[in-house]
DOLUMGU-915270 format. One line per field, with one value per atom (N, C-alpha, C): residue number from 1; atom name; residue in three letters; z, y, x. Coordinates in nm, 3 decimals, m for minus. Last residue first. Layout:
BEGIN
i	c(NUM,...)
at	c(CA,...)
aa	c(ALA,...)
w	c(Z,...)
v	c(Y,...)
u	c(X,...)
This chain:
BEGIN
i	c(217,217,217,216,216,216,215,215,215,214,214,214,213,213,213,212,212,212,211,211,211,210,210,210,209,209,209,208,208,208,207,207,207,206,206,206,205,205,205,204,204,204,203,203,203,202,202,202,201,201,201,200,200,200,199,199,199,198,198,198,197,197,197,196,196,196,195,195,195,194,194,194,193,193,193,192,192,192,191,191,191,190,190,190,189,189,189,188,188,188,187,187,187,186,186,186,185,185,185,184,184,184,183,183,183,182,182,182,181,181,181,180,180,180,179,179,179,178,178,178,177,177,177,176,176,176,175,175,175,174,174,174,173,173,173,172,172,172,171,171,171,170,170,170,169,169,169,168,168,168,167,167,167,166,166,166,165,165,165,164,164,164,163,163,163,162,162,162,161,161,161,160,160,160,159,159,159,158,158,158,157,157,157,156,156,156,155,155,155,154,154,154,153,153,153,152,152,152,151,151,151,150,150,150,149,149,149,148,148,148,147,147,147,146,146,146,145,145,145,144,144,144,143,143,143,142,142,142,141,141,141,140,140,140,139,139,139,138,138,138,137,137,137,136,136,136,135,135,135,134,134,134,133,133,133,132,132,132,131,131,131,130,130,130,129,129,129,128,128,128,127,127,127,126,126,126,125,125,125,124,124,124,123,123,123,122,122,122,121,121,121,120,120,120,119,119,119,118,118,118,117,117,117,116,116,116,115,115,115,114,114,114,113,113,113,112,112,112,111,111,111,110,110,110,109,109,109,108,108,108,107,107,107,106,106,106,105,105,105,104,104,104,103,103,103,102,102,102,101,101,101,100,100,100,99,99,99,98,98,98,97,97,97,96,96,96,95,95,95,94,94,94,93,93,93,92,92,92,91,91,91,90,90,90,89,89,89,88,88,88,87,87,87,86,86,86,85,85,85,84,84,84,83,83,83,82,82,82,81,81,81,80,80,80,79,79,79,78,78,78,77,77,77,76,76,76,75,75,75,74,74,74,73,73,73,72,72,72,71,71,71,70,70,70,69,69,69,68,68,68,67,67,67,66,66,66,65,65,65,64,64,64,63,63,63,62,62,62,61,61,61,60,60,60,59,59,59,58,58,58,57,57,57,56,56,56,55,55,55,54,54,54,53,53,53,52,52,52,51,51,51,50,50,50,49,49,49,48,48,48,47,47,47,46,46,46,45,45,45,44,44,44,43,43,43,42,42,42,41,41,41,40,40,40,39,39,39,38,38,38,37,37,37,36,36,36,35,35,35,34,34,34,33,33,33,32,32,32,31,31,31,30,30,30,29,29,29,28,28,28,27,27,27,26,26,26,25,25,25,24,24,24,23,23,23,22,22,22,21,21,21,20,20,20,19,19,19,18,18,18,17,17,17,16,16,16,15,15,15,14,14,14,13,13,13,12,12,12,11,11,11,10,10,10,9,9,9,8,8,8,7,7,7,6,6,6,5,5,5,4,4,4,3,3,3,2,2,2,1,1,1)
at	c(N,CA,C,N,CA,C,N,CA,C,N,CA,C,N,CA,C,N,CA,C,N,CA,C,N,CA,C,N,CA,C,N,CA,C,N,CA,C,N,CA,C,N,CA,C,N,CA,C,N,CA,C,N,CA,C,N,CA,C,N,CA,C,N,CA,C,N,CA,C,N,CA,C,N,CA,C,N,CA,C,N,CA,C,N,CA,C,N,CA,C,N,CA,C,N,CA,C,N,CA,C,N,CA,C,N,CA,C,N,CA,C,N,CA,C,N,CA,C,N,CA,C,N,CA,C,N,CA,C,N,CA,C,N,CA,C,N,CA,C,N,CA,C,N,CA,C,N,CA,C,N,CA,C,N,CA,C,N,CA,C,N,CA,C,N,CA,C,N,CA,C,N,CA,C,N,CA,C,N,CA,C,N,CA,C,N,CA,C,N,CA,C,N,CA,C,N,CA,C,N,CA,C,N,CA,C,N,CA,C,N,CA,C,N,CA,C,N,CA,C,N,CA,C,N,CA,C,N,CA,C,N,CA,C,N,CA,C,N,CA,C,N,CA,C,N,CA,C,N,CA,C,N,CA,C,N,CA,C,N,CA,C,N,CA,C,N,CA,C,N,CA,C,N,CA,C,N,CA,C,N,CA,C,N,CA,C,N,CA,C,N,CA,C,N,CA,C,N,CA,C,N,CA,C,N,CA,C,N,CA,C,N,CA,C,N,CA,C,N,CA,C,N,CA,C,N,CA,C,N,CA,C,N,CA,C,N,CA,C,N,CA,C,N,CA,C,N,CA,C,N,CA,C,N,CA,C,N,CA,C,N,CA,C,N,CA,C,N,CA,C,N,CA,C,N,CA,C,N,CA,C,N,CA,C,N,CA,C,N,CA,C,N,CA,C,N,CA,C,N,CA,C,N,CA,C,N,CA,C,N,CA,C,N,CA,C,N,CA,C,N,CA,C,N,CA,C,N,CA,C,N,CA,C,N,CA,C,N,CA,C,N,CA,C,N,CA,C,N,CA,C,N,CA,C,N,CA,C,N,CA,C,N,CA,C,N,CA,C,N,CA,C,N,CA,C,N,CA,C,N,CA,C,N,CA,C,N,CA,C,N,CA,C,N,CA,C,N,CA,C,N,CA,C,N,CA,C,N,CA,C,N,CA,C,N,CA,C,N,CA,C,N,CA,C,N,CA,C,N,CA,C,N,CA,C,N,CA,C,N,CA,C,N,CA,C,N,CA,C,N,CA,C,N,CA,C,N,CA,C,N,CA,C,N,CA,C,N,CA,C,N,CA,C,N,CA,C,N,CA,C,N,CA,C,N,CA,C,N,CA,C,N,CA,C,N,CA,C,N,CA,C,N,CA,C,N,CA,C,N,CA,C,N,CA,C,N,CA,C,N,CA,C,N,CA,C,N,CA,C,N,CA,C,N,CA,C,N,CA,C,N,CA,C,N,CA,C,N,CA,C,N,CA,C,N,CA,C,N,CA,C,N,CA,C,N,CA,C,N,CA,C,N,CA,C,N,CA,C,N,CA,C,N,CA,C,N,CA,C,N,CA,C,N,CA,C,N,CA,C,N,CA,C,N,CA,C,N,CA,C,N,CA,C,N,CA,C,N,CA,C,N,CA,C,N,CA,C,N,CA,C,N,CA,C,N,CA,C,N,CA,C,N,CA,C,N,CA,C,N,CA,C,N,CA,C,N,CA,C)
aa	c(GLU,GLU,GLU,PRO,PRO,PRO,VAL,VAL,VAL,LEU,LEU,LEU,GLU,GLU,GLU,TYR,TYR,TYR,VAL,VAL,VAL,THR,THR,THR,GLY,GLY,GLY,TYR,TYR,TYR,LYS,LYS,LYS,GLN,GLN,GLN,GLY,GLY,GLY,ASP,ASP,ASP,THR,THR,THR,PHE,PHE,PHE,PHE,PHE,PHE,LEU,LEU,LEU,ARG,ARG,ARG,VAL,VAL,VAL,TYR,TYR,TYR,GLU,GLU,GLU,ASP,ASP,ASP,GLY,GLY,GLY,GLY,GLY,GLY,VAL,VAL,VAL,GLU,GLU,GLU,VAL,VAL,VAL,SER,SER,SER,PRO,PRO,PRO,LEU,LEU,LEU,VAL,VAL,VAL,ASN,ASN,ASN,ARG,ARG,ARG,GLY,GLY,GLY,ALA,ALA,ALA,ALA,ALA,ALA,PHE,PHE,PHE,PRO,PRO,PRO,ALA,ALA,ALA,THR,THR,THR,PHE,PHE,PHE,PRO,PRO,PRO,TYR,TYR,TYR,LEU,LEU,LEU,THR,THR,THR,GLY,GLY,GLY,ASP,ASP,ASP,ASP,ASP,ASP,ARG,ARG,ARG,ASP,ASP,ASP,ALA,ALA,ALA,PRO,PRO,PRO,TYR,TYR,TYR,GLY,GLY,GLY,GLY,GLY,GLY,ARG,ARG,ARG,LYS,LYS,LYS,LYS,LYS,LYS,VAL,VAL,VAL,TYR,TYR,TYR,CYS,CYS,CYS,LEU,LEU,LEU,ALA,ALA,ALA,GLU,GLU,GLU,GLN,GLN,GLN,PRO,PRO,PRO,VAL,VAL,VAL,PRO,PRO,PRO,VAL,VAL,VAL,GLU,GLU,GLU,ALA,ALA,ALA,THR,THR,THR,VAL,VAL,VAL,GLN,GLN,GLN,ILE,ILE,ILE,GLN,GLN,GLN,VAL,VAL,VAL,THR,THR,THR,LYS,LYS,LYS,ARG,ARG,ARG,SER,SER,SER,ARG,ARG,ARG,PHE,PHE,PHE,TRP,TRP,TRP,SER,SER,SER,LYS,LYS,LYS,LYS,LYS,LYS,HIS,HIS,HIS,HIS,HIS,HIS,VAL,VAL,VAL,ALA,ALA,ALA,TYR,TYR,TYR,ARG,ARG,ARG,ILE,ILE,ILE,LYS,LYS,LYS,ALA,ALA,ALA,ARG,ARG,ARG,GLY,GLY,GLY,THR,THR,THR,SER,SER,SER,LEU,LEU,LEU,GLU,GLU,GLU,LEU,LEU,LEU,GLN,GLN,GLN,ASN,ASN,ASN,ALA,ALA,ALA,GLY,GLY,GLY,ASP,ASP,ASP,GLN,GLN,GLN,GLN,GLN,GLN,ARG,ARG,ARG,ILE,ILE,ILE,VAL,VAL,VAL,TYR,TYR,TYR,THR,THR,THR,ASP,ASP,ASP,GLY,GLY,GLY,ASP,ASP,ASP,GLU,GLU,GLU,ARG,ARG,ARG,VAL,VAL,VAL,ALA,ALA,ALA,PRO,PRO,PRO,TYR,TYR,TYR,VAL,VAL,VAL,ILE,ILE,ILE,TYR,TYR,TYR,ARG,ARG,ARG,VAL,VAL,VAL,ARG,ARG,ARG,GLY,GLY,GLY,ILE,ILE,ILE,GLY,GLY,GLY,GLU,GLU,GLU,ILE,ILE,ILE,ARG,ARG,ARG,ASP,ASP,ASP,ARG,ARG,ARG,TYR,TYR,TYR,SER,SER,SER,GLY,GLY,GLY,ALA,ALA,ALA,ALA,ALA,ALA,LYS,LYS,LYS,TYR,TYR,TYR,GLU,GLU,GLU,GLU,GLU,GLU,ARG,ARG,ARG,THR,THR,THR,PHE,PHE,PHE,LEU,LEU,LEU,LYS,LYS,LYS,LEU,LEU,LEU,SER,SER,SER,SER,SER,SER,PHE,PHE,PHE,PRO,PRO,PRO,PRO,PRO,PRO,LEU,LEU,LEU,VAL,VAL,VAL,GLU,GLU,GLU,GLY,GLY,GLY,GLU,GLU,GLU,ASN,ASN,ASN,GLN,GLN,GLN,GLY,GLY,GLY,ASN,ASN,ASN,VAL,VAL,VAL,GLY,GLY,GLY,ALA,ALA,ALA,ASP,ASP,ASP,ALA,ALA,ALA,SER,SER,SER,GLN,GLN,GLN,LYS,LYS,LYS,ALA,ALA,ALA,ILE,ILE,ILE,TYR,TYR,TYR,VAL,VAL,VAL,VAL,VAL,VAL,ALA,ALA,ALA,ALA,ALA,ALA,GLY,GLY,GLY,GLU,GLU,GLU,PRO,PRO,PRO,TRP,TRP,TRP,GLN,GLN,GLN,TRP,TRP,TRP,ARG,ARG,ARG,LEU,LEU,LEU,VAL,VAL,VAL,VAL,VAL,VAL,ARG,ARG,ARG,ASN,ASN,ASN,ASP,ASP,ASP,ASP,ASP,ASP,ILE,ILE,ILE,LYS,LYS,LYS,HIS,HIS,HIS,SER,SER,SER,LEU,LEU,LEU,GLU,GLU,GLU,SER,SER,SER,ILE,ILE,ILE,ILE,ILE,ILE,PRO,PRO,PRO,ASP,ASP,ASP,GLY,GLY,GLY,PRO,PRO,PRO,GLN,GLN,GLN,ALA,ALA,ALA,GLU,GLU,GLU,ARG,ARG,ARG,TYR,TYR,TYR,GLN,GLN,GLN,MET,MET,MET)
w	c(1.679,1.745,1.848,1.645,1.708,1.699,1.349,1.474,1.531,1.189,1.248,1.377,0.895,1.036,1.152,0.685,0.727,0.890,0.593,0.451,0.556,0.814,0.751,0.617,0.924,0.984,0.930,0.765,0.751,0.827,0.894,0.752,0.708,1.148,1.100,0.930,1.226,1.277,1.220,1.130,1.113,1.121,1.140,1.149,1.153,1.350,1.215,1.255,1.545,1.497,1.362,1.744,1.613,1.629,2.011,1.959,1.843,2.247,2.093,2.097,2.535,2.468,2.337,2.702,2.665,2.553,2.935,2.985,2.891,2.750,2.832,2.893,2.431,2.602,2.639,2.144,2.219,2.327,1.753,1.920,1.987,1.562,1.596,1.761,1.275,1.388,1.492,0.954,1.038,1.175,0.909,0.899,1.005,0.741,0.890,0.824,0.615,0.606,0.718,0.473,0.515,0.535,0.252,0.270,0.396,m0.005,0.102,0.120,0.129,0.037,0.077,0.279,0.299,0.166,0.174,0.148,0.206,0.430,0.260,0.280,0.652,0.557,0.423,0.884,0.823,0.663,1.138,1.047,1.012,1.542,1.419,1.296,1.811,1.685,1.587,2.167,2.046,1.890,2.366,2.323,2.208,2.292,2.403,2.388,1.973,2.104,2.217,1.904,1.880,1.893,2.272,2.098,2.046,2.471,2.446,2.316,2.478,2.431,2.434,2.753,2.592,2.561,2.965,2.947,2.801,2.994,3.145,3.083,2.740,2.818,2.935,2.410,2.510,2.619,2.009,2.144,2.297,1.737,1.873,1.978,1.424,1.550,1.638,1.168,1.241,1.357,0.876,0.989,1.029,0.599,0.726,0.808,0.467,0.519,0.597,0.338,0.472,0.511,0.248,0.184,0.357,0.175,0.239,0.201,m0.015,m0.031,0.057,0.213,0.062,0.076,0.448,0.296,0.187,0.564,0.542,0.418,0.872,0.799,0.733,1.023,0.937,0.845,1.282,1.153,1.136,1.413,1.365,1.266,1.729,1.593,1.546,1.881,1.855,1.725,2.160,2.037,1.984,2.387,2.361,2.205,2.675,2.554,2.527,2.856,2.898,2.820,2.774,2.787,2.840,2.871,2.948,2.874,2.815,2.941,2.988,2.577,2.617,2.785,2.466,2.559,2.583,2.232,2.275,2.384,2.185,2.236,2.299,1.877,1.942,2.052,1.748,1.792,1.881,1.506,1.615,1.629,1.268,1.324,1.481,1.012,1.162,1.147,0.842,0.908,1.034,0.643,0.787,0.800,0.512,0.509,0.596,0.512,0.542,0.557,0.219,0.363,0.409,0.047,0.027,0.157,0.143,0.150,0.090,m0.062,m0.008,0.003,m0.217,m0.171,m0.079,m0.483,m0.350,m0.314,m0.723,m0.721,m0.504,m0.759,m0.836,m0.826,m0.570,m0.573,m0.660,m0.649,m0.617,m0.566,m0.738,m0.655,m0.536,m1.041,m0.895,m0.792,m1.280,m1.142,m1.097,m1.604,m1.439,m1.370,m1.866,m1.752,m1.613,m2.149,m2.034,m1.904,m2.503,m2.406,m2.251,m2.747,m2.674,m2.561,m3.123,m3.079,m2.869,m3.288,m3.343,m3.230,m3.114,m3.248,m3.346,m2.851,m2.919,m3.047,m2.614,m2.710,m2.804,m2.237,m2.359,m2.466,m1.991,m2.068,m2.202,m1.622,m1.730,m1.838,m1.424,m1.528,m1.626,m1.137,m1.233,m1.341,m0.971,m0.999,m1.134,m0.671,m0.800,m0.853,m0.538,m0.534,m0.716,m0.250,m0.395,m0.405,m0.054,m0.058,m0.184,0.015,0.039,m0.026,m0.154,m0.057,m0.043,m0.481,m0.345,m0.252,m0.654,m0.649,m0.566,m0.690,m0.593,m0.624,m0.980,m0.838,m0.801,m0.969,m1.012,m0.939,m1.091,m0.983,m1.042,m1.106,m1.143,m1.057,m1.126,m1.040,m1.113,m1.222,m1.098,m1.066,m1.430,m1.343,m1.193,m1.645,m1.625,m1.503,m1.574,m1.593,m1.546,m1.696,m1.533,m1.497,m1.931,m1.862,m1.675,m2.055,m2.034,m1.962,m2.021,m1.932,m1.918,m1.975,m2.060,m1.930,m1.935,m1.866,m1.956,m1.972,m2.043,m2.014,m1.795,m1.907,m1.913,m1.865,m1.843,m1.879,m1.984,m1.841,m1.804,m2.213,m2.212,m2.084,m2.086,m2.153,m2.162,m1.808,m1.959,m1.995,m1.541,m1.611,m1.749,m1.415,m1.503,m1.577,m1.129,m1.256,m1.295,m0.965,m1.007,m1.119,m0.770,m0.870,m0.918,m0.588,m0.544,m0.647,m0.664,m0.671,m0.570,m0.687,m0.820,m0.812,m0.511,m0.493,m0.644,m0.590,m0.521,m0.555,m0.475,m0.571,m0.504,m0.286,m0.286,m0.407,m0.334,m0.413,m0.372,m0.243,m0.149,m0.214,m0.425,m0.334,m0.203,m0.745,m0.592,m0.536,m0.929,m0.898,m0.758,m1.193,m1.051,m1.034,m1.376,m1.378,m1.196,m1.605,m1.493,m1.429,m1.812,m1.775,m1.683,m1.914,m1.782,m1.862,m2.120,m2.113,m2.035,m2.170,m2.244,m2.144,m2.055,m2.078,m2.070,m2.007,m2.093,m2.098,m1.611,m1.762,m1.864,m1.435,m1.432,m1.636,m1.159,m1.359,m1.372,m0.862,m0.972,m1.072,m0.817,m0.819,m0.870,m0.656,m0.753,m0.727,m0.681,m0.726,m0.760,m0.508,m0.585,m0.619,m0.562,m0.485,m0.562,m0.423,m0.544,m0.487,m0.327,m0.387,m0.456,m0.132,m0.140,m0.162,m0.138,m0.173,m0.206,m0.039,m0.058,m0.049,m0.148,m0.071,m0.108,m0.227,m0.267,m0.114,m0.390,m0.287,m0.348,m0.508,m0.572,m0.441,m0.551,m0.460,m0.486,m0.934,m0.772,m0.708,m1.206,m1.123,m0.962,m1.430,m1.335,m1.270,m1.767,m1.681,m1.559,m1.755,m1.807,m1.716,m1.726,m1.799,m1.824,m1.724,m1.638,m1.750,m1.719,m1.727,m1.705,m1.581,m1.598,m1.611,m1.828,m1.661,m1.683,m2.002,m1.985,m1.857,m2.216,m2.091,m2.067,m2.506,m2.416,m2.291,m2.834,m2.663,m2.617)
v	c(1.572,1.671,1.797,1.224,1.378,1.494,1.076,1.132,1.241,0.756,0.887,0.908,0.612,0.656,0.794,0.386,0.547,0.524,0.115,0.240,0.396,m0.049,m0.087,0.044,0.116,0.130,0.024,m0.008,0.147,0.164,m0.252,m0.207,m0.104,m0.213,m0.314,m0.313,0.018,m0.004,m0.068,0.157,0.000,0.007,0.449,0.343,0.183,0.595,0.500,0.427,0.858,0.736,0.696,1.162,1.112,0.957,1.293,1.252,1.214,1.535,1.472,1.426,1.590,1.584,1.474,1.766,1.656,1.650,1.921,1.806,1.717,2.128,2.175,2.045,1.918,1.985,2.013,2.038,1.983,2.050,2.169,2.214,2.049,2.203,2.158,2.136,2.360,2.335,2.299,2.225,2.332,2.285,2.136,2.127,2.242,2.196,2.246,2.208,2.050,1.983,2.048,2.119,2.113,2.070,1.769,1.906,1.934,1.581,1.614,1.729,1.611,1.627,1.654,1.352,1.462,1.484,1.340,1.285,1.405,1.394,1.428,1.392,1.349,1.365,1.358,1.140,1.218,1.225,0.979,0.970,1.082,0.889,1.034,1.005,0.798,0.760,0.870,0.823,0.826,0.849,0.578,0.672,0.716,0.376,0.451,0.591,0.242,0.230,0.306,0.394,0.442,0.399,0.469,0.414,0.418,0.634,0.605,0.488,1.008,0.871,0.797,1.220,1.209,1.035,1.326,1.267,1.209,1.351,1.334,1.322,1.191,1.285,1.260,1.191,1.096,1.221,1.147,1.219,1.157,1.042,0.969,1.091,1.073,1.118,1.080,0.856,0.924,0.997,0.754,0.858,0.865,0.646,0.586,0.605,0.750,0.641,0.589,0.941,0.993,0.898,0.856,0.856,0.858,1.142,1.003,1.023,1.176,1.218,1.088,1.198,1.184,1.211,1.331,1.323,1.291,1.573,1.423,1.473,1.710,1.741,1.619,1.808,1.699,1.747,1.974,2.008,1.902,2.044,1.961,1.996,2.235,2.267,2.148,2.263,2.207,2.203,2.465,2.439,2.385,2.401,2.470,2.404,2.545,2.459,2.499,2.677,2.570,2.531,3.036,2.945,2.794,3.260,3.276,3.153,3.173,3.191,3.196,2.916,3.037,3.074,2.710,2.719,2.877,2.475,2.632,2.633,2.219,2.263,2.409,2.088,2.229,2.270,1.842,1.871,2.016,1.776,1.826,1.882,1.511,1.575,1.650,1.382,1.417,1.492,1.074,1.193,1.259,0.922,1.032,1.100,0.674,0.812,0.860,0.373,0.420,0.563,0.152,0.260,0.307,m0.018,0.070,0.172,m0.345,m0.189,m0.131,m0.582,m0.531,m0.385,m0.957,m0.748,m0.734,m1.134,m1.116,m0.974,m1.409,m1.264,m1.244,m1.704,m1.587,m1.418,m1.818,m1.827,m1.736,m1.854,m1.746,m1.737,m2.055,m2.092,m1.976,m1.995,m2.029,m2.066,m1.782,m1.905,m1.901,m1.767,m1.701,m1.830,m1.670,m1.807,m1.685,m1.554,m1.491,m1.614,m1.673,m1.723,m1.663,m1.543,m1.567,m1.570,m1.729,m1.680,m1.696,m1.985,m1.843,m1.745,m2.187,m2.185,m2.042,m2.053,m2.208,m2.121,m1.969,m1.926,m2.063,m1.841,m1.941,m1.940,m1.696,m1.665,m1.807,m1.624,m1.691,m1.696,m1.334,m1.451,m1.471,m1.225,m1.258,m1.333,m0.937,m1.043,m1.072,m0.705,m0.727,m0.867,m0.430,m0.595,m0.616,m0.228,m0.247,m0.406,0.086,m0.105,m0.147,0.299,0.227,0.123,0.628,0.482,0.420,0.624,0.676,0.564,0.402,0.503,0.583,0.178,0.230,0.377,0.001,0.116,0.138,m0.369,m0.258,m0.094,m0.641,m0.512,m0.418,m0.974,m0.853,m0.756,m1.178,m1.138,m1.017,m1.256,m1.327,m1.293,m1.130,m1.021,m1.093,m1.366,m1.236,m1.179,m1.498,m1.509,m1.420,m1.235,m1.273,m1.337,m1.243,m1.125,m1.141,m1.487,m1.457,m1.343,m1.496,m1.582,m1.501,m1.118,m1.280,m1.355,m0.947,m0.975,m1.128,m0.686,m0.829,m0.821,m0.569,m0.554,m0.703,m0.454,m0.562,m0.517,m0.235,m0.262,m0.308,m0.331,m0.260,m0.219,m0.566,m0.612,m0.507,m0.443,m0.424,m0.494,m0.697,m0.580,m0.547,m0.779,m0.800,m0.719,m0.850,m0.705,m0.724,m1.105,m1.014,m0.946,m1.174,m1.104,m1.020,m1.317,m1.246,m1.167,m1.448,m1.551,m1.494,m1.214,m1.315,m1.360,m0.945,m1.046,m1.167,m0.606,m0.776,m0.862,m0.328,m0.429,m0.565,m0.081,m0.202,m0.276,0.052,0.093,m0.004,m0.060,0.035,0.126,m0.171,m0.298,m0.196,m0.067,0.002,m0.101,m0.343,m0.264,m0.217,m0.462,m0.379,m0.283,m0.731,m0.669,m0.611,m0.913,m0.861,m0.737,m1.202,m1.067,m1.010,m1.379,m1.391,m1.209,m1.659,m1.470,m1.502,m1.923,m1.810,m1.666,m2.193,m2.046,m1.977,m2.422,m2.412,m2.266,m2.435,m2.500,m2.462,m2.108,m2.250,m2.317,m1.987,m1.996,m2.095,m1.904,m2.000,m2.045,m1.555,m1.681,m1.801,m1.218,m1.351,m1.459,m0.912,m1.003,m1.087,m0.580,m0.691,m0.847,m0.278,m0.383,m0.459,0.000,m0.080,m0.214,0.196,0.213,0.120,m0.114,0.067,0.134,m0.325,m0.291,m0.166,m0.523,m0.386,m0.348,m0.831,m0.764,m0.622,m1.114,m0.977,m0.930,m1.449,m1.379,m1.219,m1.741,m1.591,m1.510,m1.984,m1.929,m1.822,m2.040,m2.065,m1.991,m2.019,m1.951,m2.023,m2.256,m2.199,m2.140,m2.418,m2.337,m2.281,m2.673,m2.516,m2.506,m2.918,m2.874,m2.743,m2.826,m2.920,m2.910,m2.460,m2.592,m2.687,m2.149,m2.257,m2.407,m1.953,m2.034,m2.096,m1.714,m1.843,m1.875,m1.391,m1.435,m1.583,m1.328,m1.345,m1.419,m1.185,m1.218,m1.209)
u	c(0.290,0.375,0.344,0.267,0.196,0.326,0.268,0.344,0.295,0.248,0.124,0.191,0.308,0.359,0.323,0.161,0.200,0.260,0.172,0.200,0.237,0.160,0.256,0.299,m0.088,0.056,0.152,m0.329,m0.269,m0.119,m0.382,m0.381,m0.300,m0.348,m0.292,m0.233,m0.525,m0.359,m0.285,m0.764,m0.700,m0.561,m0.778,m0.891,m0.899,m0.509,m0.543,m0.672,m0.619,m0.582,m0.606,m0.582,m0.619,m0.556,m0.810,m0.674,m0.706,m0.960,m0.958,m0.794,m1.137,m1.010,m1.032,m1.399,m1.344,m1.210,m1.476,m1.377,m1.396,m1.614,m1.546,m1.412,m1.706,m1.735,m1.605,m1.619,m1.662,m1.656,m1.645,m1.670,m1.678,m1.379,m1.494,m1.477,m1.252,m1.252,m1.394,m1.144,m1.211,m1.233,m0.802,m0.927,m1.008,m0.552,m0.587,m0.721,m0.252,m0.415,m0.438,0.079,m0.028,m0.188,0.137,0.115,0.043,m0.128,0.037,0.065,m0.459,m0.297,m0.209,m0.691,m0.570,m0.490,m1.010,m0.899,m0.807,m1.313,m1.215,m1.096,m1.434,m1.504,m1.434,m1.344,m1.318,m1.402,m1.528,m1.469,m1.459,m1.505,m1.544,m1.451,m1.559,m1.483,m1.565,m1.556,m1.623,m1.550,m1.336,m1.450,m1.491,m1.122,m1.143,m1.202,m1.108,m1.220,m1.253,m0.830,m0.949,m1.120,m0.683,m0.690,m0.849,m0.666,m0.564,m0.522,m0.794,m0.838,m0.680,m0.738,m0.674,m0.773,m1.012,m0.866,m0.874,m1.325,m1.209,m1.037,m1.418,m1.450,m1.362,m1.316,m1.331,m1.347,m1.314,m1.317,m1.380,m1.101,m1.185,m1.202,m1.081,m1.032,m1.098,m0.890,m1.013,m0.985,m0.784,m0.731,m0.929,m0.864,m0.724,m0.725,m1.035,m1.071,m0.966,m0.922,m0.978,m0.993,m0.555,m0.728,m0.782,m0.341,m0.370,m0.494,m0.027,m0.183,m0.227,0.281,0.196,0.072,0.294,0.453,0.410,0.084,0.169,0.246,0.003,0.076,0.134,m0.292,m0.256,m0.169,m0.452,m0.350,m0.278,m0.776,m0.641,m0.572,m0.925,m0.864,m0.773,m1.159,m1.084,m1.018,m1.310,m1.314,m1.149,m1.542,m1.391,m1.444,m1.814,m1.721,m1.609,m1.845,m1.844,m1.771,m1.745,m1.751,m1.737,m1.535,m1.663,m1.728,m1.283,m1.304,m1.461,m1.263,m1.273,m1.325,m1.018,m1.150,m1.150,m0.883,m0.889,m1.028,m0.672,m0.775,m0.808,m0.540,m0.506,m0.669,m0.329,m0.457,m0.449,m0.136,m0.140,m0.296,0.086,m0.066,m0.074,0.239,0.249,0.110,0.301,0.153,0.179,0.516,0.489,0.350,0.521,0.515,0.506,0.743,0.615,0.632,0.892,0.870,0.754,0.790,0.926,0.907,0.692,0.671,0.821,0.530,0.662,0.610,0.416,0.396,0.503,0.386,0.469,0.431,0.403,0.359,0.401,0.393,0.466,0.471,0.230,0.373,0.448,m0.058,0.022,0.166,m0.185,m0.085,m0.038,m0.201,m0.347,m0.284,m0.113,m0.080,m0.188,m0.102,m0.158,m0.176,0.114,0.040,0.011,0.089,0.096,0.058,0.161,0.048,0.155,0.196,0.255,0.133,0.156,0.101,0.192,0.226,0.207,0.185,0.207,0.083,0.136,0.318,0.254,0.158,0.535,0.511,0.438,0.508,0.539,0.489,0.600,0.493,0.593,0.536,0.608,0.515,0.538,0.452,0.543,0.480,0.635,0.532,0.416,0.392,0.485,0.473,0.506,0.478,0.276,0.262,0.328,0.396,0.355,0.382,0.345,0.340,0.292,0.513,0.384,0.420,0.687,0.635,0.549,0.873,0.768,0.762,1.053,0.975,0.907,1.325,1.265,1.153,1.413,1.405,1.302,1.518,1.364,1.377,1.625,1.660,1.540,1.647,1.590,1.568,1.952,1.810,1.806,2.175,2.147,2.006,2.242,2.234,2.222,2.246,2.346,2.316,1.993,2.124,2.264,1.818,1.820,1.962,1.833,1.889,1.930,1.774,1.947,1.980,1.547,1.637,1.756,1.408,1.432,1.546,1.115,1.267,1.261,0.888,0.954,1.080,0.665,0.780,0.850,0.303,0.370,0.554,0.187,0.184,0.295,0.041,0.157,0.215,m0.146,0.011,0.090,m0.265,m0.296,m0.153,m0.358,m0.266,m0.251,m0.641,m0.495,m0.434,m0.778,m0.795,m0.633,m0.923,m0.801,m0.843,m1.098,m1.130,m0.994,m0.907,m0.970,m1.054,m0.627,m0.742,m0.862,m0.503,m0.485,m0.616,m0.633,m0.494,m0.550,m0.760,m0.737,m0.647,m0.632,m0.636,m0.616,m0.611,m0.739,m0.737,m0.388,m0.525,m0.647,m0.137,m0.208,m0.367,0.003,m0.061,m0.176,0.053,0.039,m0.040,0.250,0.106,0.144,0.410,0.429,0.317,0.488,0.384,0.444,0.643,0.664,0.543,0.721,0.660,0.617,1.002,0.897,0.835,1.127,1.105,1.004,1.132,1.254,1.220,1.084,0.987,1.110,1.153,1.018,0.983,1.164,1.230,1.119,1.165,1.100,1.161,1.391,1.311,1.311,1.282,1.379,1.311,1.408,1.265,1.371,1.409,1.497,1.422,1.450,1.343,1.449,1.520,1.604,1.507,1.482,1.418,1.444,1.706,1.616,1.553,1.855,1.746,1.644,1.975,1.968,1.870,1.812,1.929,1.934,1.552,1.587,1.709,1.444,1.523,1.546,1.226,1.294,1.379,1.100,1.180,1.252,0.988,1.010,1.039,0.970,1.087,1.039,0.885,0.866,1.001,0.633,0.731,0.746,0.636,0.565,0.655,0.553,0.633,0.603,0.269,0.298,0.448,0.196,0.331,0.379,m0.176,m0.046,0.068,m0.157,m0.251,m0.103,m0.295,m0.187,m0.223,m0.472,m0.459,m0.343,m0.365,m0.440,m0.388,m0.369,m0.353,m0.404,m0.155,m0.319,m0.292,m0.102,m0.067,m0.164)
């Protein structure tokens, strides 16, 4: 078995779509003439895996799931159990037999793949400001409680003088230096000015806001 680029006349996948039905992902597509089987890849889309046309890392054959045309006709779809929370990429590869070998077809148009969200994991956070009677500065204690592990680059904290920052650009931004484990994470205290305040934000709301929900406590 080997991969090959789609050639004129090769079967290709089109009209790939999905829906969430209870705890399962339901995939449907237009089954191509000339293909008796497809191979389905399932990947995490949160791990920075590039798309097919951007330096694709091809999945090993051992990770692909064989699905036949007869199975598709009987069920009217391909169904897969949802496991965990986050973004998932499915790729449906048509396959053909030629000269005694199986060729798994790579499509250049991307019509055989899609990404979907299986839900957003909650990240709860609390920021405690503590000021001593005899000091002009105060300490800030940040606590993060996550439903799943969270990479350090997903979150940052912003410090602002005179009030709480409204967004990541409303003050001085500081990155975190270690990932967050699932469960309760109590971070080392930081010292700020007496009139400075701290709040947590996503470093990239568009990217991480589809995967996580940031909830102040």
